[in-house]
C-alpha positions in Angstrom: 0.1 0.3 0.0 2.7 2.5 1.2 4.7 1.8 -2.5 1.6 2.2 -4.5 1.2 5.5 -2.7 4.7 6.8 -3.3 4.5 5.5 -6.9 1.3 7.7 -7.5 2.8 10.5 -5.7 6.0 10.4 -7.6 3.8 10.6 -11.0 2.6 13.8 -9.7 5.5 15.5 -8.1 8.7 13.8 -9.4 11.2 12.0 -7.3 9.9 11.9 -3.7 11.6 10.5 -0.6 10.4 7.1 0.7 8.1 7.7 4.1 10.3 7.5 7.3 7.3 5.8 9.1 3.7 5.3 8.6 0.6 3.8 10.2 -1.9 1.6 8.2 -5.5 1.3 9.9 -7.8 -1.6 9.3 -11.4 -0.3 10.3 -13.2 -2.9 8.6 -11.4 -5.5 10.7 -11.4 -3.9 14.2 -14.5 -5.3 15.9 -14.5 -2.2 18.2 -14.8 0.3 15.6 -18.4 0.6 14.4 -17.8 4.0 12.6 -16.6 7.4 13.7 -16.6 11.1 12.7 -14.5 14.2 13.5 -15.5 16.7 15.8 -13.1 19.9 15.6 -13.5 22.6 18.4 -11.9 26.2 18.5 -10.9 25.8 22.4 -7.1 26.4 21.2 -7.0 28.8 18.6 -9.1 31.8 17.1 -8.7 30.0 13.6 -11.5 27.8 12.4 -10.2 24.4 12.3 -12.2 23.4 9.2 -10.6 26.2 7.4 -7.1 24.9 8.5 -8.1 21.6 7.3 -9.4 22.9 3.9 -6.4 24.7 2.8 -4.1 23.1 0.0 -0.7 22.5 -0.3 0.9 24.4 -2.8 -2.1 24.1 -5.1 -1.1 20.3 -5.6 -2.8 18.5 -2.4 -6.3 19.1 -1.6 -8.2 17.9 1.4 -12.0 17.0 1.5 -14.1 15.2 4.0 -16.5 15.9 6.7 -13.7 17.3 9.0 -13.1 20.3 6.4 -16.8 21.3 6.6 -17.8 23.4 9.7 -21.4 23.7 9.0 -22.3 20.2 8.3 -19.0 18.6 10.2 -19.1 14.8 10.9 -21.9 13.9 8.1 -22.2 12.2 4.7 -23.5 15.5 3.4 -20.0 17.2 4.6 -17.8 14.3 3.2 -19.8 14.5 -0.3 -20.0 18.3 -0.5 -16.3 19.0 0.4 -15.4 16.6 -2.5 -17.2 18.2 -4.8 -16.0 21.8 -3.4 -12.3 20.7 -4.1 -13.0 19.0 -7.5 -14.4 22.5 -8.2 -11.5 24.5 -6.9 -9.0 21.9 -9.0 -11.3 22.7 -11.9 -10.7 26.5 -11.4 -14.1 27.3 -9.9 -12.7 28.4 -6.4 -15.5 28.0 -3.9 -15.1 28.3 0.2 -18.4 27.4 0.9 -20.2 24.3 1.5 -22.9 23.3 -1.0 -26.3 22.7 0.2 -27.8 19.7 -1.0 -31.6 19.4 -1.1 
């Protein structure tokens, strides 16, 4: 899995170093894991943590998922809409808002 990811990233970024360490989770095989979602608080910062997670890395690496949408955080709607939002951003139609699905 790790080498597959390194190979794919190398195609995008060129020569990249091997990871120094990694962790692979197997949520589907863990009998104590019945699903989860994120909850982010503003306790330690004045910034919106979802905005921090939303930021891209050098306009080459983009993050999506329910943790990046403060309005619908922890929901399937947030996961879907942030994927849509990042796809739109990559395609040049930049939007920082969560889309409302009806």
